[in-house]
N, C-alpha and C positions, 0 to 999 in steps of 0.2 A: 281876695274881695274887690269889687268892685266900687271905683269912687262915686258912682250913682247906684240909687238904691231902685231896685223894681221888686214889686213882690211877686214872685215866682208863682205863687197861688193865683192870680190874677189872670183875666182873661186877656189875651197878647191882643196888642189895639191893631198889628198887625201881623197877617201871617204868613208864610212863605208854602209855595207846592213846587217841588221839583219832580217831573215826569219823564223818565227814560224815553228815548223813540226809539224801537223793536231793541226790547231787553230778550232774555239777558246782554248784557255788554260785555265781548272779550276783546281786547286789544294785542293785536301780532304782536310778536317778539320785536319787530321791529320798528315799532310804536304807530299808532292811528289816532283816529276823532272817532267821537260819538256827537251825537244832537241830544239836546235833550230841550223839554220846555219848562220856563219857569213864570211861576204867578207870585204876584206879592200883592193882597188885599185887604184895605182898610175895614176892621170890620166896628169900626165907631163913624157916629156921624159928624165929627170932627176932622179938622184938615189934620194928617200926620206928617212930620218930617221926621226922617229915619237913614238910619244906614243900613246898607245889603251887601253883602259879601259872600264869599263860597272859598272855602278850605278844603283839602281832600287830606283824608287821614292814611296815612302810608302801612304796606304790610308790617310794618315792625311797629304799628299803634303811635306813633309819632303826626302830628299834625302838622301841614304844610299849606302854606298860603297867606294870605289871598290870593287865590289861581285869579279871581272877577271880584273887581271893587277892591276897598268900598266906595260905593255910590251912594252920594245923599240922594235922596229921593222924598219928595213931597207930594202926596196924594190927599184929594179931598174926601171927606165923609164917601162911605160906604164903595167906594170906587177901589177898582183894580185894574193891572194892568198884566199880561202874557207877554214873552218874548220866546221867539227859538233860538237858541242858543248852539256854538259848536265847540265842544274843547278838546286840545291837542295833546295826546302824551306821548312823550318824546322815547324813542328806541333806548335811550341806556335808564330810562326808570325800571327800577329794581321790578323783578316778577312779581305775581301773589295776587291776593285780595286788598282792595282798597277800597273807600268809603267817599261819597262824594255829596256835602254837606253844604248848602245854602242855609245861609244866615240871616236875621234882621233884628234891628237894635240901635245899639251905638254902642258902634265898632270904638276900640277892639275887645271891651270889657262885659256888655250889659246885652247878652242874647234874651230879643222878645219873644222869638218861634225861631224854630228849625224844622228840616227837612233832607231825607236825605235815602241815597240808592247804592247799591252797590255794584261797584265794575272790577274785572279781574283782566290780568295785563300777562298775558303769556310769556312763558319763558324761552 
């Protein structure tokens, strides 16, 4: 249970969207990288201050990270930002299927919204 209450039935004041470039993503056994666009959008008319971070779910289902952030952001009402990002995956990462997940909220315990996509590290 988080220290801060957040009504999970409520609409998130900030949403995050991750869109991979050139899916499906397959990382070679010796490592590599992929590009993705991340958009965060304030769905309210009021200025919102929040955290944004990215976690990776490993092939054994455990979570690793954050691999980006947490970033403390402030967005005016009805505003959004989009950035192109690159994620490196090292050669010593275990082979298998991964989940790349962006989150917004109050780091680390309160997630207002999340979005994800899959990638594969070849063996």
